N, C-alpha and C positions, 0 to 999 in steps of 0.2 A: 199287210198289218200296219195299222195306224202308229205313228211314233206319239208316245204319251209324253204331255208338257207340263212340268210343275208350275203353277202360278200361286203368285202370294195373295191373301186374301184382299188386300188393298187393290192388286192388280184384277183380281176376278171383279171385283165390285165395280171397278172402270169399266170393264169389258162389257160387263152384263146391261150397263147402263144404255138407254136408246140413244143413239146419237141424233144431234139435232140437225136441222137443215143448214145449210151453208147461209141461206137466206133469214136464218132467225135472228129477229131484233134483240140488241142487248136491252131487254127491260127490265123493271124490277122484279116482274113475275120469273122471269127466265133466270135471273141471279139467285133468287129466293130457291127455285126448283134445282139448280145447281148446287147449291150450298146443302140442300138437303138430300140428295142422291151419294154426293161426293163423301165418303168416310174421312173422320178426322186422321191424323198421323197419329201413330203411337208416342206416348210420351218419352219413350227413348230415342226416338227420331227427332224430336223436336230438341231435346239436350243437345244430342250432337250438333244439330245447325246451330244452335246458340253458342257453343265452344268453337267451330269453325269461325264463326263470325267475329267473336271477340279475338280469336288469335290472328285474325287477317286485319283486325283496326290497331292491334298493338305490334305487329312487325315493323313499322317504320318508327317507332319510338325507341332511342338509345336506351339502354339499361345503365343506370347509374347507380354504383354501390351505396348505401346510406352511409351516414356521416361517419357513425361509429365505425364502420369497416376502412374507410378510408384513414381516418384517425389512428385506428390501430396498426394499419400497416405502416404508415409513416412513424409510429412510435417505435415499431420494431427495427425498421431500417436507420434509425437513428439513436438507439438505445446505444447507453455507454457500454465499451467492451474492455476486457483485462489490457492494460497498456503492455506492448513490448519492454524488455529489460532496456533497451535504448531508448524508448519515450520515458520510460521510469525515471532514469537517470538524467534525461534532458529535460523533462518536464517537471515532475514531482521534486527531485532532488533539487534541482535549480531554483525552484520555487521558495524551497526551505533554506536556499543559500547555503546549500552543501556541495561543494566543489571537489572532484577526483583529481587527483595528477597534477598539481600546482606545485611551485617551487617552497622550499623552506626557507623561511627569512634567516638572516644572518644570525641573530640573536638566538633563535630557537636551535639552529644547526650547531651554533657554538657549545652551547648548553648539553644538547644530546650526545654530542661527541666527547666533550670532557667531562661528564657529569653520569653519562649511563655506559656508553661504548667504550670507555676510554681502556679497560683493562679487561678484553676479551680472554686473555689466556692467564687469568688469575689461578689461585690455588682452588684445590678441588676438581681437579683434571681428571684425577683416578674416578671418582664418582660420576662425573660427567661424560667420560668416556665409555664407562658399562650403560648407563642410559641411552646414550648415542646407539651403541651397539643394538641394544634391544629394539630402539626405534627403526633403526638400518633392517635389521632381519624380519621385523615384522611388516614393514614396507614392502620389502622384496616378496613376502608371504602373499601378501593383500594385492600386489600387481599381479599375480600370477592368475587371479580369479576375478571374475566379475564384481569386486566389493563395493559394496554401496557407502554411504554416507555415515551411518551408523559405525560400520567397521574401521573406518579411516578415524572417526573423532574417537573411537575407543582407543584407539593406539596413539592419537595424540594426546589425550587424556591421562592414559597412563604414564606418559614421560613427563607430563605436566606435574603430576600429581606425585612424580618422585622428585620433582625440582623444587617445588614450592615450599617454602617455611610454613612452621606449624600456625604461624600468625595469620593466615592467608585460607579463604574459604574460597573453594570452587565449585561451581554447580552447572549441572547440565538441562538444556532444554527446558527453561522456564520463562513464562511470558513476563515481558516489564509493562510497567504501568504507562497507560497511554497517552496520561496527561503530562508524560515528562519530555515527549518527543519535540524538535525545534518546530515551530510555528510555520505553517504554510502560507505562503502569498496567494489568494485565489482572486480570479477575476471579478472586477466589480460589474454591477449590472450595467446593461447598455446605455451609453451616455446619452440622453433623450435629443431629438433633434430639436431645429428652431422650431418656434411655435408656428411660422407660416409654412414650414416644409410639414409640420404634423397633421395641419388641419387640411392642406389642401387636397391631398387623395382622400380624405374622408369625406369633404365637401363632393368630390368628383363622384365618388361611388355610394354616395347617400342614397339614391333612388334604386339602385341595383342592390345594395344591402339590405334594403327594407322588403325587395321583394325575394330577394335569392340569399338569406342570411348565410354567411360562411362558418361553420363551426369551428373551423382552423386559423380565424383571423387574428385571434390574439398569440396563438403560436407563431405566425407569421410577424407581427409587430414584435414581439418579446420573444426570441429564440433562446432554448434552453441555454443555461451557462453553466459549463463545466465546473465540477467541484475536484479538488486535487486533496489527495491525503496520504500520509507516509504510512508505511505498513509498521505493525507495532514491533518492536524489537522482540526476538527471542532468540538470543545467543546460542550456540552449540556448546559452547563454555563459556563461562564467565567468572573472573577472578577479580576479588576484592579483599578488603581487610575484614576481619571477623569481628564480631560484638565483642567478644571477650577479649580479645589483643587490644581493641582500643579502649575497654573499661580498664582493663589493668594499667595503661598506659596514663590515663586520667585520674586514677585513685588517689595518686600523691597529692595532686593538686585540688582535687574536686571531693574527696571523700569515696568510699565504697559505694553507699546508696546513691548518690547523685552520678557518679561514673557509670554505673551500671543501667541508669534510667534516663540520662541525658538524650542520647539518641533516640531511645524509644518514645518520649514525650515530645521531642521535636517532631518527628514524623507522624505521631498521632494527632498532633496538634497543626500539621504542614507547614511549622516553621522553616523546617528542613528535612527533605526529602532524602535520605542517603542509602535506604534499600530501594531500589528499584523495582524489585519485583512485585506483582500482584499479590500474593501471599508471602509476605516477608521472610525471608530466610536465615536473617543474622548475618548477610552479607554485606558491609556498607563500602561506600565510594569506588563502585568498580573502575578499574584502570585498564583492564586487559579482556579483551573478547574474543572468541573464534567463531569464525563461520565457514563450515567444511562443505564441501559438493563431491560428487562423483561423476566423472563423465561416464561410468560402466550404467549409471541410472539417470542420464539426461541432464547432470549438473555443469556448471562450468564457473569460472573464476569470475566473469562479469556479474553472475548473479549473486555469489557471495561478497563480492565487492559492494553492490550496492546495498545489500542488508548491513554489513559490516558500518558503511557510511552513516546509516541512521544511528546504530548502536553506538558507535564511538560518538557520534556529536551530542547524544544523549547522556552519554557518560560525562562529556564536557560541562553541559548544563548543570549535571549535579555538584560538579565542582565549582560552577560559577555561582550556585546557590549559596554555596558555604563562603565563598568570597565576598559575596554581596552582604551577608550577615555580619561579615567581620567589619566591612565599609561602615555600614550602618551602626555598629557600635562604636567605630572610631568616630563619626559624626556626632554621637551623643555626647562623647568625651572631651572631644575639641573644639575649639572655636571656628569659624569659617576660615579665616586668615591662616591658620596653622594647617588646615586641609588643602589651601589654594597653594600654599607652598610645597606642602609634601607632593602633590599632584604635579608640580612643575618640575620638581628634582627628579622624578619619575622611580618606579620600583621595577626593578629587573628579574632577578631571581625569584622572588616570592611568586609574582604573577606567573612566571613561566611554570613554575609547578605546579601550580592550580590549572595550567591550560594544556596540560598532555595527556593522552591516553593512546593506547594501542590496540592493534587488532592483528589477528591471524586470518588469512583466508587461503582457502586450501580446495584443491581440485585432484583428490587421489592423492600421490606422492608430492605433488608440486605445492610449495608453503610460500606464501608471500607475508611478508611483515610491515605493516602500515602504522604511521605514526598520523595521529589526528592532534590538530591544535585551533585556535581561532584567532583569527586575524582582528587588528583594531577596528574594523568596520563591521564587524560582526559575522564574516563570512566563515563559515566552516569549512577546515580544509583536510584533505584526506592524503597522505603524500607516501608512496613507496618508498622503503629504504632497504629491501633486500627480498631475493628470491633464492630459493632453494629448492632440492630435490632429494626427498629423504631417500630413494633407493640407491643415492650415493654416500659410501662412507663419509666423504669429506663433506657433502650436503647436509648430512644428518647433523655431525659434529658442528658446523658453521652455525647454522640454524639454531640448534640448542644453547651454543655460546651467547647467542643474542638473546634467547628467550630467559637464559639464567640471568643476564645483565639486568633484563627488566626487572624480574622478581626481586634481585640484590636493591636496585632503585626503589622499586615500591616498599619494600621492609625498611628501607634508609630514608632518604631524604624526603620520599613522598608521604611516608607515615608520620616523619617528625613535623614536619609543615603542618599536616591535618590537626596533628595532636597539639600542636602550640595555640593554632587558632582557637580549637575547642576549649581550651584550657581557660581562654580569657571571656569567653561568651557566659 
């Protein structure tokens, strides 16, 4: 039996063609007869041959990504990322001249010790003991559970609400206006090089750039400049004077109508911003803020301190707005010689009263008390003056004694100084 063999049409056509003699000359007629007898390749075979030839010709050429791909890769690698807590303090706060942990000047230390914390064991101890007992029991209860910021803030707010006078307002978790924050010094654009240095590389690379322009050349010459911004304050608790209490204090000197509308008109005309909230809440001249964190939910004191540093500095700027308004009124009433004489004599106590604010930072049961003030060189300072743990009976009581002293000062000398200035405006 003969073995059958399958052949393609092209192969059969070549096989059936009558072979030529080896001695056949390569003439025009022979080539024409050869082309006539050999069938042409099918289109699919021609396409495959063309693709193989193209692939072979491009195999030695390196593949370069398009400019858009390279620039997008570079932009992703150099895109700004959220700074760490340490970077925020060392970069953002420092550029706003806000410093944490310095020493208290002697004049401010003397005033604080003699006018605010001079009588911590005064009258009202029975009421204070009851509030301290409740805060201690609540802290012990929260410590047994993975309690978050809201629970710890609520415990402190309850104690603060029991301590504060009726003349005060205490609000929670409300945004402050972004235009009240301390200004931040941002880097200036890159200093241009000397003209000779600037043109030399451009001339050397002129021919190359004309043939192969670089889409990223501008990025290389002018690198991106970082922009530093402070986070907008949003204290967990904010304490200040109420609209009604200030109106009552101003009524005798200004009359009822003017007393009720004075701060409203100043706020609406941006003459004096005394309520820091985006939506005004009738809380004027905040002097105490609280920033609470909970270790159970990943918060810590360092984060709370960073937030309190901005809020406390903003409170100082609000008070500075009032003192600047007072100074401008004095300039209109007195001649320059009298102003220079008063400046040389110095003003101690009134300036200190308008240059103090307090903040409380917490991490669970740990409560820190901070003093905010501004140095003559306009640096904002934040100094810790005490730390207590409210799961301890003594710690809870001592903490509330200091808090009660601040509230008494706020309703006393602090408020009286504000009212005396507002009466003269």
